[in-house]
N, C-alpha and C positions, 0 to 999 in steps of 0.2 A: 708972452707966455706961448710955449710951443703948442701947436695944434695936434689934437688926437688923431690917430690913424683912422682912416675912413671906415675900415672893417669893424673897429671897436665901437665907433659911433653908430653903426647900423645895428649892433646888438642891444643898445639901450632903447627901452620903450618910452614913449611920450608919457608925461605925468598923468594925463587923463586916463590912460589904460590902467595904471596902477590903482587909481581911485575906483575904477569899475571892479577890478579883481577883489579889492578889499571889501567892497559892498556885498559882493556875492558870498564871500566867506562869512560875513556877519549874518546873512540870510540863512545859510546852511546851519550855522551854530544855533540860531534861534529855532529853526525847524526841528532839529534833533532834540533840543530841550523840550519843545512842546510835545513831541512824540513820547518822550519819556514821561512827561507829566500825564499824558492821556493813557499811559499804561499799555500802549500798542493794542487798544481795543478793536481797531479796525481789522486785526488779524485773527480775531476769535470767531469761529463759525457760529452762526445763530440760526434760529428758526422761530416761527411765531406760534403762539398758542391758538388752537383751532376750537371751533364750536360747532356742534351738530351731533348726529347719531354716531355711536362708536360700537362696533361689533366686537364681542369678547370671544375669541377663538383660542383653541389649543392645537398647536401644530406638533406633530411627532412623526416618526418614521417606523414602519412595521414591515411584516412579511406576509405575503399571500399564502393562504392554506385553504384546503377544501373543508367545508363544513362537515361533510360525511366522507369517510374513507375506510378502506380495509387495510389494517396494519398487520404485517407479517413479521413476527418476532423470532428471536433465537429460541428454539424449542428446548424442553428439559432433556438434557443428554446425560451421559455417564461422567462427564468431566466438568470441571468448574468453568472452563473457557473453551471456546472452539474458534478455529481460524476460518475466515472466508477465503475460498480458493477460486470462486467464479461468481460473477454478477452480470445480469443482463444490463446493457447500457441504459443509463438514466434517460428518461424521455421516450423509451420504447413503448409502443402500444402492443399489449399482449392479449392473448385469448385465455379463456379458462382452461386449466390443465397444463399451461406452459411452465417449464422450470425457470424460476427467477434467480435463484442463488444456490450455490453448493458450498458445503463446509468440508473441511479436511476430515477424511475417513481413515487415516492411517491407524489411529489408536483402536477404533472400533473394529476394523478389519483384522488387526492383530488379535484382539480378544476373541473374535469369531473363529479365527483359525485355531487358537488355543482350545477353545471350547469344543470345536468339532473333533480335534485330536483326542481330547479327554473323553468325549462322548463315544468315539469309536473304541477306545481302550476299555471303557466301562461296559459297553455292549459285548465286546469280546470276552471280558472277564465273566459276564453273566452267562454267556454261552458255554464257556469252559466250566463254570460252576455247575450248570445244568447237566453237562456230560458226566462230570465227576460224580454228581449226586445220583444220576441214573445208574451208573456202574455200581456204586456202593449199594443202592437200593436193590438192584438185581442180585448182587452177591448175598445180601441179607435175606432176600426172598428165597434164594436157592438154599441157603443154610436152613431156613425155616422149613422148607419142603423136606430136606434131608432129615431134620429133626422129627417132623411128623411121621416120617417113615420109621425112624428109630423107635418112636413111641408105639407105633403099631406092632413092630417086631417084639417089643418088650411086653405088650399086651398078649400076644400070641404065646410067647415063652412062658408067661405067668399062667396062662390057661393050660399049657401042656404039662406043667409040673404040679398040677393040683393033686395028683395021686402019688407024688413022690414024697420023699422025706421032708419033714417040716423045715429043715435047714435049707433045702433046695427051694422050697416055696418062698421062704423069707428072702432069699437072694433074688429070686425073680421079682418079688414085689418091690424090693429096694431099687432094682434096676429100672423098673417101670416108673417109680416115683422120680428118680433122677432124670429119666428121659422126658417126663412131663414138665418137670421144673425147668429143664433146659429149654424146652419148647416155649414155655411162658416167658422166659428171659429173652429169647430171640424175638418173640412177638412184641414185647415191651421195647426192646431195642429198635425194632423196625418202626414202631410208632414214634418213639422219641427221635429217632434219626429223621423221620419225616417232618417232625416239627422243627428240628434244627435246620434241615434243608430249606424248608419254607421260609424261615426267618432270614437265612442267608440270602435267598433269592429276593425277598422283600427289601432287604437292606441294599442290595445291589440295584434293584429296580428303582428305589428311592433316589439313589445316587444318580442313576441315569435320568430320572425325571427332573432332578435338580439341574443337571447339565442341559437338558432339553429346554427347560424354562428359561434359564439364563441365555441360552442360544437364541430363543425366540425374542427375548428382550433386546438382545444386541442386534438382531436382524431388524426389529422394529426401529431401534435407534439408528441403524444404518439408513432406513427409509426416511427418518427425520432429518438426515443430513442434507436434505434438499428442500427448498421452499417452492411450493407449486401454487400458481395463481388460482384462487377459488372462483374468481370472476374475471371478466375482461376489464382492462383499465390501462392507465398510463403509469409507468414505473417512476416512482420518486424515491430516492435514497433517504433512509433515516439519518439521524445525526446522533453524535455522542460527545460527551465532554472529554477533551484531550488537551493537556497542557494549558488548562485554564480557559479554554474557549470551545465553542461548539464546532465540530467538523463533520463533514459528510462521511458516511460509512464507505469504506473502500476495500478492495481485495487486499488480503494480508492482515486485516484487523483481527485482533483477538477479542472476542465478545463474550459477555456473560449471558446467562439465561434471562430472557425477558426483554432484552434490548431490541428496539424496533429496527429492522434491517431494511425493509421495503414497505412503501405505502402505495396503495392503489386508490387514488382519490376519485371521488365523484365530482366532476367538474361542473355539474349543473348549478351548484351554489358555492360561492367563495366567501371567505372572510379574511380580515387582516388582523394579525396579532401584534400587539405593541405593548409599551409600558410607559408609565409616567412617574416622575419623582414624587415621593410622599407629600411634598409641600404643595403639589398641584393636582393630585388625584381627586381632591374634594371638588374640583371644578366639573368633574365628569358625572353624568347621570345616564342610567340605562334609557335607551330610546332616543338619546340626543342625536340629531341629524348631523351628518358630516359629509365632507367632500373627500373623495379618494382619487389620487392621481398616481398611476403606476409609472415607474421610471421607464419601462420599456415602451410605453405609449404616452409620451408627455402631452400630446395634443388632445387626449381623450380624458374627459372628466366623468367619474362615476359617482353615484350617490350611495350613501349607506347610513347605517345607524349603529350606535353603541349597543351591542347585544349582551355584554357581560363584563363585569368588573370583579377581579379577585378581591376577596375580603382580607387576605393575608399577603403581606409584603415579602419581598426577598432581597438579598444583597446581590449587587452586580459582582460577578466573579473577578472582574478586572478593576473593581473600585470598592475595596472593603470599606464598610461603614455607610455606603450609599444605599439607601433603601428605596425600592421601586415597587409599584403595583402593576401587574399585568392586566390588560383589558383587550377586548376584541370588538371588531366592527364587522357586521355582516353587509356584504355588498349587494345592492339591489340588482335584480335582473340576472341575466346570464350572458356571458361573453366567452365563446370558445377559445379566444386568444389568451385569456387569463390562465396562468399556470402557477402551481404551487412553487414557492421559493422566490417569486418575483418581489422586488422591493417596491413599497408604496408609501407615499406621503399622505398623512391624514390631517385634515383640518376639521376639528370638531367644533360645531357652533354651540357655544355654551349659553350666550345671552347677547342682548343688544340693548344699549342704553340710548334712548331716543334723544335726550337733550343733555349734552355733556360738554364741558370745557376740558380739553386734553392736549397733551404734548408728548413728544418722543420720550421714552424712558431715560435716554441719555441726558436729558436736561435736569433730572432730579438728583440731588446729592443728599447725604445725611451725615450727621455727627452726633455727639452726645446730646445736643439740643433738639434734635429731630430732623425732619426733612426740609429742604429749601432749594430754591432755584436762583440763578443769576439773571436778573432782568436788566435790560439796557435802559439807562437813564441818561439821555444826551450822549456824551462821549465816554461815559463811564458805565460800570455795571454795579447794581446794588443787590445785596443778598436779601432774598424775600422768603420768609417761612411759608410753607404750604401744607395743606392737608390732602392726603391722597385717597382716591377711591379705587375702583377696580381697574384692572389692566389686562391688556392682551399681550401678544408677543412683542409688540413694538411701541405701543402707546399706553399712557397711564392717565387716569382722570384726576384733574386738579380741582378739589372741592372748594378751596379758598386760597387767597393770596395772589392769584393771577386772573387776568381778564382776557377774553378772546382778542387776539391781535397783538398781545404783548410779545416783544422780541426777547427770546431767551437764549442764553449761551448753551452750546452743545458740549462745552468742556469748561473746566475751571479757568477763569481769567487769572493771569499771574500777578497783575498789579492793578492799582487804582480801583479797588472795589469798596463800595460803601456798605457797611454792615448795619442792618436795621433790627 
């Protein structure tokens, strides 16, 4: 039999090597099978139930505000809206009497100009009316004097013909009567014309008074187109709803009457305003103590207390159907570094359970049968029904089903779970 080439013989492994490879393959297959039977439980993150005191806290985020402040709002003006054309920079410290904001005066200045023109015209008309009336009165008075003279002449003529023929006497008497009647007519006309002139002047004076009143009103409105600081303070801009969210007031905004433009807060006492979902607001009580941590000063911890809880809820503008209740926390003491508008985290101390068995909230699951956890039993997990007590942001009290030290799954195991 011919001999195999040397290179081919070198490629063939000895028989004992093949036996070792085969044994290793068998071990791997058995290990994979065992892993499958154990349901990969070693890859499930777990934690242990703990025992001891558990503090019940409510954590939320809010905004710093001054407890007391002076609010300057849009005054009542002649138009429905008014535009802001100037604002003192936010954060500026101002003195009493300083101008803080100005509104657009284009419309009111136009109205003032129109009223001044109308007032000048009305006054000129009144003066013209007075001159015309004076001339007419003078003419009537002159005619009246002439008629008095005519009456006197008629009287003299009647006296001179007393010895003449009766016809001449009757003519003289008739002329006297006519002269006196004309005199009476002129006197009545003068009196009537005086009344007419007085009424015309009164009407024009009323028109002028109306223009003057409207002009004073517009001039007052012009003065109201600026907001002046009544006291010294720190300027904080107001906010308004715009496009479904609250935004700071800025130059160019069109604002309605009553909208807060600038606030001058009293920084001696600060508060934090926040809100809670309706499902959690029952945890709060007035005078509950809390911790306040301002984002701008993360290393400083402030103390405070819940000073007010709204009895009426509201919907969040960006989450229809979500009902929340506003509440506020008064910060203890005084810190000049605290400013309105700063973001703060509140931790309200609701209660403390002195003796509790508890675990992270992530360990608890629920279905139609109730609440349960997955507890490790050897290399497997077993489903264990539990009764829940109170909870805080991270942990929940387990009233039954679990003992301290039990190892619980932090997520649902995918395989190899015993259901009890």
